[in-house]
C-alpha positions in Angstrom: 74.0 122.9 30.5 74.5 125.9 28.2 73.9 128.3 31.0 76.6 126.6 33.1 79.1 126.8 30.3 78.4 130.4 29.6 78.5 131.3 33.3 81.9 129.5 33.5 83.2 131.4 30.5 82.0 134.7 32.0 83.7 133.9 35.3 87.0 133.1 33.5 86.7 136.3 31.4 86.1 138.4 34.5 89.1 136.8 36.3 91.3 137.4 33.3 90.2 141.0 33.0 90.9 141.6 36.7 94.4 140.1 36.4 95.3 142.2 33.3 93.9 145.3 34.9 95.9 144.8 38.0 99.1 144.2 36.0 98.4 147.4 34.0 98.0 149.5 37.1 101.2 148.1 38.6 103.0 148.9 35.3 101.7 152.5 35.3 102.7 152.9 39.0 106.3 151.7 38.2 106.6 154.0 35.2 105.4 156.9 37.3 107.9 156.2 40.1 110.7 155.8 37.6 109.8 159.1 35.9 109.6 160.9 39.3 113.0 159.6 40.3 114.6 160.8 37.1 113.0 164.2 37.4 114.2 164.5 41.0 117.7 163.7 39.9 117.5 166.2 37.0 116.4 169.0 39.4 119.2 168.1 41.9 121.8 168.1 39.1 120.5 171.4 37.8 120.9 173.0 41.2 124.5 171.8 41.6 125.4 172.9 38.0 124.0 176.3 38.6 125.9 176.7 41.9 129.1 175.7 40.1 128.5 178.2 37.3 127.7 180.9 39.9 130.9 180.1 41.8 133.0 180.2 38.6 132.0 183.7 37.7 134.9 186.2 38.0 132.7 188.8 39.6 129.2 188.7 41.1 126.4 188.4 38.5 123.6 190.8 38.2 120.7 188.8 39.6 118.0 187.6 39.0 119.2 185.5 36.1 118.3 182.1 34.7 120.7 179.4 33.6 120.3 176.1 31.9 119.2 173.7 30.5 122.3 171.6 30.0 121.3 169.1 27.2 124.9 167.9 26.7 124.9 166.7 30.3 121.4 165.3 30.1 119.8 167.9 32.4 116.7 169.4 31.0 116.0 172.0 33.7 116.3 175.7 34.2 117.5 177.4 37.3 116.5 180.9 38.4 119.1 182.7 40.6 118.1 185.6 42.8 119.7 187.4 45.8 118.5 186.9 49.3 119.6 188.5 52.6 123.1 188.0 54.0 124.8 187.6 50.7 123.1 184.4 49.8 121.7 183.3 46.4 118.4 181.5 46.0 118.5 178.8 43.3 115.1 177.6 42.1 115.2 174.7 39.6 112.2 173.7 37.4 112.0 171.2 34.5 111.6 172.8 31.1 108.3 171.0 30.6 107.0 172.2 33.9 105.6 168.8 34.7 106.9 168.6 38.3 107.2 171.1 41.1 110.8 172.4 41.3 113.6 172.2 43.8 115.4 175.0 45.6 118.3 175.8 47.8 120.2 178.9 49.1 123.9 179.1 48.5 126.4 181.4 50.3 129.4 182.3 48.1 131.8 183.7 50.7 134.3 182.5 51.8 133.6 179.4 49.6 130.4 178.3 48.0 128.3 176.2 50.3 124.6 175.4 50.6 122.9 176.8 53.7 119.3 175.9 53.2 117.4 173.1 51.6 113.6 172.6 51.9 
């Protein structure tokens, strides 16, 4: 009788542990997905802010140069700007913590600023 009761308790304990473990894994996956989405938006925002700053300069900047972060706008990323062929500017954004791989795009400034390449 005692063996049956102990066996039943062990079975209930194992099922409870499996359920809690499954919920924990689901929670970690959801947090990771939310963090990844926030980082992607921050990188995208940093690229567009850097392009706007570049377009607002009265004369072409001496490149390479880095701009950012913009904490007042909630963007914690830096963008490195460097010249490429045909008058384009390569913008490479990276989070200040360096947790995630960055984003990049090439912008042509003449006749008006416009992106010409996105990976």
